[in-house]
C-alpha positions in Angstrom: 15.7 3.4 -7.3 17.9 1.7 -10.6 14.3 1.8 -12.0 13.3 5.4 -11.4 16.6 6.2 -12.9 15.6 4.4 -15.9 12.2 5.9 -16.5 13.9 8.9 -16.4 16.2 7.7 -18.9 13.1 6.6 -21.0 11.3 10.1 -20.8 14.2 11.8 -22.0 13.9 9.8 -25.0 10.2 9.4 -25.4 8.4 11.8 -23.6 5.0 9.7 -23.8 6.9 6.7 -22.5 6.9 7.6 -18.8 3.7 8.7 -18.2 1.8 5.5 -19.5 4.3 3.2 -17.9 3.1 5.1 -14.3 -0.2 5.3 -14.6 -0.2 1.3 -15.4 2.4 1.1 -12.4 0.2 3.2 -10.2 -3.3 1.1 -10.4 -0.8 -2.4 -9.8 0.9 -0.1 -6.9 -3.0 0.7 -5.4 -4.2 -2.8 -6.2 -1.4 -4.1 -4.2 -1.8 -1.6 -1.3 -5.6 -2.8 -0.9 -4.4 -6.3 0.2 -3.3 -4.8 3.4 -6.7 -3.4 3.7 -8.6 -7.3 3.0 -7.9 -8.4 6.4 -10.2 -5.8 7.8 -13.0 -6.0 4.9 -15.8 -6.5 7.6 -14.7 -3.0 9.2 -14.8 -1.4 5.6 -18.2 -2.9 5.0 -19.4 -1.2 7.4 -17.4 2.2 6.9 -18.7 2.5 3.0 -22.3 1.4 4.5 -22.1 4.3 6.7 -20.8 6.9 4.4 -23.5 5.7 1.7 -26.0 6.2 4.5 -24.0 10.0 5.5 -23.9 11.1 1.8 -27.3 10.4 1.2 -28.7 12.2 3.9 -26.8 14.8 2.9 -28.2 14.9 -0.5 -31.8 15.4 0.6 -30.9 19.4 1.2 -31.4 20.5 -2.2 -34.7 18.5 -2.3 -35.6 20.7 0.8 -34.7 23.9 -0.8 -36.5 22.9 -3.9 -39.6 22.7 -1.9 -39.2 25.8 0.0 -38.8 27.6 -3.3 -42.0 25.9 -4.7 -44.5 25.0 -2.4 -43.6 26.7 1.1 -42.7 30.5 -0.6 -45.3 30.0 -3.1 -48.5 29.0 -1.0 -46.9 30.8 2.8 -47.8 28.1 4.7 -45.9 27.9 8.3 -47.1 24.5 8.8 -45.3 23.3 6.2 -41.9 25.2 7.1 -41.9 23.7 10.5 -42.3 20.0 9.1 -39.9 20.8 6.7 -37.7 22.5 8.9 -38.0 19.2 11.2 -37.4 17.1 9.0 -33.9 18.7 8.0 -32.8 18.5 11.8 -33.6 14.8 12.1 -31.8 14.2 9.1 -28.7 16.0 10.1 -28.7 14.5 13.4 -28.9 10.8 11.8 -26.0 11.7 9.3 -24.2 13.2 11.9 -24.5 10.0 13.8 -23.3 7.7 10.4 -20.9 10.2 9.7 -19.2 8.9 13.0 -19.2 5.6 12.3 -17.8 5.7 9.0 -15.1 8.1 9.8 -14.1 6.1 13.0 -14.2 2.0 11.3 -12.3 4.1 7.9 -9.8 5.3 10.3 -9.7 2.0 12.7 -8.5 0.0 8.8 -6.1 2.5 7.5 -4.4 2.7 11.0 -4.2 -1.2 11.0 -3.4 -1.6 7.2 -0.5 1.2 8.1 0.8 -0.6 11.4 0.8 -4.2 9.3 3.1 -2.4 6.1 5.0 -1.3 8.8 5.9 -4.3 10.7 5.9 -6.4 7.4 8.4 -3.9 6.2 10.8 -4.2 9.7 10.4 -8.3 9.6 11.7 -8.4 5.9 15.0 -5.6 6.6 15.9 -8.2 9.5 16.1 -10.8 6.6 18.1 -9.0 4.2 21.8 -10.0 4.3 24.6 -8.0 5.7 25.6 -6.5 1.7 21.9 -4.7 1.8 23.1 -2.4 4.4 26.7 -2.4 3.4 25.6 -0.9 0.0 22.7 1.7 2.0 22.8 4.3 4.1 21.3 3.8 7.7 19.8 7.6 7.4 17.8 6.3 4.3 16.5 2.9 5.4 15.1 5.0 8.7 13.6 7.6 6.4 11.6 4.7 4.7 10.5 3.1 7.7 9.3 6.4 9.4 9.3 9.4 7.0 7.6 7.5 3.7 5.2 5.1 5.8 4.0 8.6 7.9 3.0 9.8 4.3 1.2 6.9 3.6 -0.2 6.6 6.7 -2.0 10.6 6.4 -2.9 9.1 2.7 -4.6 5.6 3.6 -6.6 7.4 6.8 -7.3 11.4 6.6 -7.1 11.6 3.2 -8.9 7.9 2.1 -11.9 9.4 4.4 -12.0 12.3 2.4 -11.9 10.7 -1.0 -14.9 8.5 -0.4 -17.0 11.1 0.9 -16.4 13.5 -2.1 -16.7 10.5 -4.3 -19.8 9.4 -3.5 -21.2 13.2 -3.1 -20.3 13.5 -6.7 -22.1 10.5 -8.1 -25.2 11.2 -5.7 -25.2 14.9 -6.5 -24.8 13.7 -10.4 -27.9 11.3 -10.6 -29.9 14.4 -9.1 -28.9 16.5 -11.7 -29.6 13.8 -14.3 -33.4 14.0 -12.8 -33.8 17.4 -12.5 -33.0 18.2 -15.9 -31.1 15.8 -17.9 -30.2 18.4 -20.8 -28.7 20.8 -18.7 -26.6 18.1 -16.7 -25.1 17.1 -20.3 -24.2 20.8 -20.9 -22.3 20.6 -17.5 -20.4 17.2 -18.6 -19.0 18.6 -21.2 -16.2 20.3 -18.9 -15.4 17.0 -17.1 -13.0 15.3 -19.6 -11.4 18.8 -19.7 -10.3 18.8 -15.9 -10.1 14.8 -15.6 -6.8 15.2 -18.1 -5.9 18.3 -16.4 -5.7 16.3 -13.1 -3.7 13.3 -14.4 -1.2 15.5 -16.2 -0.9 17.3 -13.6 -1.0 14.5 -10.7 1.8 12.5 -12.9 4.1 15.9 -11.8 3.4 16.2 -8.6 4.5 11.9 -8.2 7.8 12.1 -9.9 8.0 15.8 -7.6 7.0 14.1 -4.3 9.6 11.2 -4.9 12.5 14.1 -5.3 11.4 15.3 -2.1 11.3 12.2 0.2 14.8 11.4 -1.5 15.8 14.5 -0.2 14.7 14.1 3.3 16.3 10.9 3.5 19.4 12.2 2.6 19.1 15.0 5.5 18.2 12.1 7.5 21.2 10.3 6.6 23.4 13.4 7.5 21.7 13.5 11.0 22.1 9.8 11.9 25.7 10.0 10.6 27.0 13.5 12.6 24.7 12.0 15.7 26.3 8.9 15.4 30.0 10.2 15.0 29.4 13.3 17.3 32.9 12.7 19.4 34.8 12.6 15.7 32.8 15.9 15.0 33.5 17.7 17.7 37.3 16.3 17.7 38.2 17.5 14.1 36.1 21.2 14.9 34.0 20.1 12.3 30.7 21.6 13.4 30.3 24.5 10.8 31.1 21.8 8.6 28.1 19.4 9.4 25.7 22.3 10.0 26.5 23.5 6.3 26.1 19.5 4.5 23.1 19.5 6.6 22.1 22.7 5.2 22.7 21.6 1.8 20.6 18.9 2.5 17.5 20.4 3.5 18.0 23.2 1.3 17.3 20.6 -1.6 14.6 19.3 0.2 12.9 22.7 0.6 13.8 23.3 -3.3 12.4 19.5 -4.0 9.1 20.2 -2.2 8.6 23.8 -3.4 9.0 22.4 -7.2 5.6 20.3 -5.8 3.8 23.1 -3.8 3.9 25.1 -7.9 2.6 22.6 -9.3 0.0 21.7 -6.3 -1.0 25.0 -6.3 -1.4 25.2 -9.8 -3.7 22.0 -9.8 -6.4 23.5 -7.6 -6.9 26.8 -9.0 -7.3 25.5 -12.8 -10.1 23.1 -12.0 -11.6 25.4 -9.5 -11.8 27.7 -12.6 -13.0 25.1 -14.7 -15.5 24.1 -11.7 -17.1 27.6 -11.5 -17.2 28.3 -14.8 -19.7 25.1 -15.4 -21.7 27.3 -12.7 -21.5 30.3 -14.7 -22.9 28.0 -18.0 -25.5 26.4 -15.4 -27.2 29.4 -14.7 -27.7 30.7 -18.2 -29.2 27.3 -19.2 -30.7 26.8 -16.0 -32.9 29.7 -16.1 -33.7 29.2 -20.1 -35.1 25.8 -19.3 -37.2 27.8 -16.3 -38.2 30.2 -19.5 -39.3 27.3 -21.4 -41.1 25.6 -18.7 -39.0 23.0 -18.4 -37.9 23.3 -14.9 -39.6 25.2 -11.9 -37.8 28.2 -9.7 -37.0 25.5 -7.2 -35.8 23.1 -9.2 -33.3 25.7 -10.4 -32.3 26.6 -7.1 -31.8 22.8 -6.2 -30.1 22.3 -9.4 -27.5 25.0 -8.3 -27.0 23.6 -5.1 -26.3 19.8 -6.4 -24.2 21.8 -9.0 -22.2 23.5 -5.9 -22.4 19.5 -4.4 -20.7 18.4 -7.7 -18.4 21.4 -8.0 -17.0 21.2 -4.5 -15.8 17.4 -4.3 -14.1 17.9 -8.0 -12.5 20.7 -6.6 -11.5 18.8 -3.3 -10.6 15.7 -5.4 -7.9 17.7 -7.3 -6.1 18.4 -4.0 -6.9 14.8 -2.9 -5.7 13.7 -6.1 -2.3 15.3 -5.8 -1.6 13.6 -2.2 -2.7 10.1 -3.8 -0.2 11.0 -6.5 2.7 11.8 -3.9 1.3 8.8 -1.6 1.9 6.3 -4.2 5.0 7.6 -5.4 6.2 6.6 -1.8 4.2 3.4 -1.8 6.4 2.4 -4.8 9.8 2.8 -2.8 8.1 1.1 0.0 7.6 -1.6 -2.3 10.7 -2.0 -3.5 12.1 -2.3 -0.4 10.2 -4.7 0.5 10.6 -6.8 -2.9 14.3 -6.7 -2.4 15.5 -10.0 -1.7 17.7 -11.5 0.8 20.7 -12.9 -0.4 21.2 -15.5 2.3 18.4 -17.8 1.8 17.2 -20.4 3.4 15.9 -23.4 2.0 12.2 -25.3 2.3 12.3 -28.4 4.3 16.2 -28.1 5.6 16.3 -29.3 9.2 18.0 -27.6 12.0 21.4 -28.1 12.7 21.9 -30.4 15.8 24.4 -29.8 18.5 27.8 -29.3 17.4 31.2 -30.5 18.8 32.6 -27.6 16.6 34.6 -29.1 13.7 34.7 -26.6 10.8 36.1 -27.3 7.3 36.6 -25.0 4.7 37.1 -26.7 1.4 37.9 -24.5 -2.0 36.4 -21.4 -0.8 35.6 -18.7 -2.8 34.1 -15.4 -2.0 33.3 -12.0 -3.8 31.5 -9.2 -3.3 31.4 -8.0 -6.7 32.1 -10.1 -9.7 35.0 -8.0 -10.8 36.7 -8.4 -7.8 37.5 -11.8 -6.0 38.3 -11.4 -1.7 38.6 -15.1 -1.2 40.3 -17.4 -3.5 40.6 -20.7 -2.8 40.8 -21.1 0.5 40.8 -24.9 2.6 41.7 -25.8 6.2 40.2 -27.9 9.2 39.6 -26.7 12.6 39.0 -29.4 15.1 36.6 -29.3 17.9 38.1 -27.1 20.5 41.0 -25.2 18.4 41.8 -21.7 18.4 42.2 -20.5 15.0 44.4 -17.2 14.9 44.0 -15.5 11.4 46.7 -12.9 10.4 47.7 -10.5 7.4 47.8 -7.6 6.4 44.8 -5.2 6.1 42.2 -6.1 3.5 43.3 -9.6 3.0 40.0 -11.3 3.8 40.1 -12.4 7.1 36.7 -10.6 8.5 35.5 -11.8 5.1 36.4 -15.6 6.5 34.9 -15.3 9.1 31.7 -13.8 8.1 31.1 -16.6 6.3 30.8 -19.3 8.8 27.4 -18.0 10.4 26.2 -17.3 6.6 26.1 -13.7 6.5 27.2 -13.9 3.1 27.2 -17.0 1.2 30.2 -18.7 -0.6 30.5 -18.5 -4.0 32.1 -21.7 -4.9 33.3 -24.5 -2.4 32.0 -25.5 0.9 31.7 -24.9 4.6 31.0 -27.5 6.7 30.5 -27.9 10.8 30.3 -31.7 12.0 29.9 -32.6 8.6 26.6 -30.4 7.7 27.3 -27.8 5.4 26.1 -24.7 6.7 24.0 -23.9 3.4 21.8 -27.2 4.3 20.7 -26.5 7.8 18.3 -24.1 9.1 20.0 -20.2 10.3 18.7 -19.6 13.8 20.0 -23.1 14.6 23.4 -22.5 12.7 23.7 -19.0 14.4 22.0 -20.1 17.7 25.6 -22.2 18.3 27.9 -19.1 17.1 29.0 -16.6 19.3 30.7 -13.0 18.2 33.0 -11.0 20.2 33.2 -8.1 17.2 36.5 -5.6 17.5 33.6 -2.3 17.9 31.4 -3.2 20.6 27.8 -2.3 20.1 25.3 -2.3 23.1 22.1 -1.4 22.7 20.0 1.8 24.7 19.1 -0.5 27.3 20.3 -1.3 30.9 23.1 -3.7 31.5 21.1 -6.5 32.4 19.3 -6.3 29.5 22.3 -6.4 26.9 23.9 -9.4 28.3 20.4 -11.1 28.6 20.3 -10.5 24.9 22.7 -13.8 24.6 20.1 -16.2 26.2 16.6 -13.9 26.1 15.2 -16.8 29.1 18.1 -16.4 31.4 17.6 -16.0 34.8 19.0 -13.3 37.1 21.6 -15.9 38.4 22.8 -16.9 35.1 23.3 -13.1 34.0 25.5 -12.7 37.1 27.6 -15.7 36.9 27.8 -14.4 33.1 28.9 -11.1 34.1 31.3 -12.7 36.6 33.1 -14.8 34.3 33.5 -11.9 32.1 35.2 -9.8 34.7 32.0 -7.2 34.4 30.5 -8.3 37.6 32.6 -5.9 39.6 32.6 -2.9 37.9 28.9 -3.2 37.8 28.3 -3.0 40.9 30.9 -0.8 42.3 31.3 1.7 39.1 27.6 2.2 37.7 25.0 3.6 39.9 22.1 1.6 39.3 24.0 -1.9 38.8 22.4 -4.2 36.4 19.8 -1.5 36.0 22.2 1.3 34.4 21.3 2.3 31.2 24.0 1.9 28.9 23.1 5.2 26.8 23.1 4.8 22.8 26.1 1.9 21.8 27.1 2.1 25.0 28.3 5.5 25.0 27.9 5.6 29.1 30.5 2.8 29.4 34.5 2.6 28.6 35.7 0.7 25.8 36.8 -2.1 28.3 33.6 -2.0 29.8 31.7 -2.0 27.1 34.1 -5.2 25.6 33.5 -6.9 29.0 29.6 -6.6 28.9 29.7 -8.0 25.0 31.7 -11.1 26.6 29.3 -11.7 28.9 26.7 -11.6 26.7 28.4 -14.2 24.3 29.1 -16.3 27.4 25.4 -16.4 28.3 24.9 -17.6 24.6 27.2 -20.4 25.4 27.9 -21.2 21.9 30.0 -24.1 20.6 31.9 -21.7 18.0 33.2 -18.8 18.8 34.3 -15.5 16.4 36.4 -12.7 18.0 38.1 -9.8 16.6 40.6 -8.7 19.4 39.8 -5.1 20.4 42.4 -4.9 23.4 44.9 -2.9 21.4 42.7 0.4 22.1 42.4 -0.4 26.3 44.6 0.8 28.9 46.8 -2.1 30.4 44.3 -2.6 33.1 41.4 -3.2 31.0 43.4 -5.2 28.6 44.1 -7.8 31.4 41.2 -8.3 32.5 39.3 -8.2 29.1 42.3 -10.6 28.0 41.2 -12.9 31.2 37.6 -12.7 30.4 38.2 -13.9 26.7 40.6 -16.8 27.8 37.7 -18.4 29.7 34.5 -17.6 27.0 37.8 -19.3 24.5 37.7 -22.6 26.5 36.5 -25.9 25.5 35.2 -24.0 22.2 36.2 -23.8 18.3 37.4 -20.0 18.2 38.2 -18.3 14.8 40.2 -15.1 16.2 41.2 -12.2 14.0 45.0 -11.5 15.8 45.8 -8.1 16.4 48.4 -9.5 19.3 51.1 -11.4 19.1 49.9 -13.2 22.2 47.1 -14.6 21.1 49.4 -16.2 17.6 51.4 -17.8 19.9 49.0 -19.4 22.2 46.8 -20.5 19.0 46.4 -24.1 17.9 46.6 -23.5 14.1 47.7 -19.8 12.3 46.4 -19.1 8.9 48.2 -16.4 7.5 46.2 -14.5 4.4 47.2 -12.6 1.8 44.8 -10.9 -1.2 42.1 -13.5 -0.4 45.0 -16.6 -0.3 45.9 -18.9 2.4 49.5 -18.1 1.6 51.0 -20.0 4.9 48.8 -22.0 8.1 50.6 -24.3 10.5 51.7 -23.5 14.2 53.4 -20.3 15.2 56.5 -22.0 15.9 56.6 -23.4 12.4 55.5 -20.0 10.7 58.5 -18.4 12.6 61.0 -21.3 10.9 60.0 -19.9 7.6 62.7 -16.7 7.3 61.2 -16.0 3.6 57.5 -16.5 4.8 55.2 -13.3 5.2 54.4 -14.4 8.5 57.7 -13.9 9.8 58.3 -10.9 7.7 55.1 -9.4 9.7 56.2 -10.9 13.0 59.6 -8.4 12.5 57.6 -5.9 11.4 55.4 -5.5 14.8 58.5 -6.4 16.7 60.5 -3.6 15.0 57.6 -1.0 15.4 56.4 -1.4 12.0 53.0 -0.1 10.8 52.0 -4.1 10.1 48.9 -5.4 12.5 48.0 -8.9 12.6 
């Protein structure tokens, strides 16, 4: 996106700079797009050959018309007329067969190419770090993967079929025009540069306008995604009218951008059409002159006019197709921009998997920042021994969540190192690292699937017995059978909306138990639960934490009291660490102040 903004500034400073740049990038983009066609070049060859045969047969019609005028109508031979009619019928049947072959094979190539691009794009999105998603709106990403690829799909399939057919027809008809009368053809060709320059000039504007449409559409999609996922907040604040207004504004922006594109497109077709039919007028006059001079027969003139129409029609059609391809190129550049976004967390070549670990975690002088101007963690050093429970406390914004996100390498440290059982996390395979780390977040996210599928996510090859055992350990088995109509096959709804907070949390715990990680990261979420649910969740968490190295972002004092070690963070630094009792022994410490504020009903929360 930044490159487009820079392009806009360049255009303001130098009106000639941007068109040349876009043209060059357009060729590069189209060339890159063709790489998705390469694996299916066999089908492409079949499509091109059948297309050439189909168009070549179509070019026979004017020659039949020439013979009809010069021979049949002059000699009045019924036998010759029947022969020409039969020949024409055979030609049309064969042409239809080859047209079917080329359309089907070309559509196969286009559909497969777009499917491959969609899969590659989604696969690339899975490799990008959390920072990428934090910097972008979900609706915008979804729009790229759906709306943009769909627009490209139409261009690569239907429009590409039409483009190739019209281009081959244009070239073939032009060849026959030269054969019939080269003088007349040179006169017609004099207008081609004017039409070409007009198409290029308006096409560039269409391309820029198309990008504006897709940007506006992504904005509207983002509003839909936000309001749909946060519908409870919308309704609780009675903001339906406000959200409708916000969506209406985005749709209006889309409409405005689309109308600007439509106006440019509406100008392009008639202008090219006028120039083409102006050429036909010149053809009629100069062609008749050639007949009078004896250099062209009457039948030849009629055939010439038909061939001229065969040239004029593709030119007019190509104007519209050119506009659509300009739009598609703009969309393609946006998709390639997304594909070219490098992941911030990169796995180096040749590294080895992390062997099964005991759970020792050592932070040594760790430094991290989201932006260079704002350090989040500074000089973090501590050691977690296998099986220990490490509680993280501190005011909001102290860096607790960031610290635990560094362990599974959701982000990479800017300085220092994190070692697990002596292995630097940056020197081991990402998959093997994350397979040995379990996470139960504060905001439990379940997939829109069955209860069983959500638990199985912790271990895809798990048996039904293993899933049930995990659910029992998480205190979830009873409510699954008692409260859910279809038991483990109950659909939980988007983000688990059909389950209560406590039920969602226990399903998430069951998922983590099934994974059986050696290192556990917990962001306690019991503060919003009722007493019964909280007790069941706490009991399940204790079972989950048993024998594992656990990092707990503590919101309740009970967790801190039972922890083996407490880290107190403030403004990205560990300002205190020790046991609960040892930290309370320092009356002037931050931990003591936070402890007193919680018991006195203050606003500070661990």
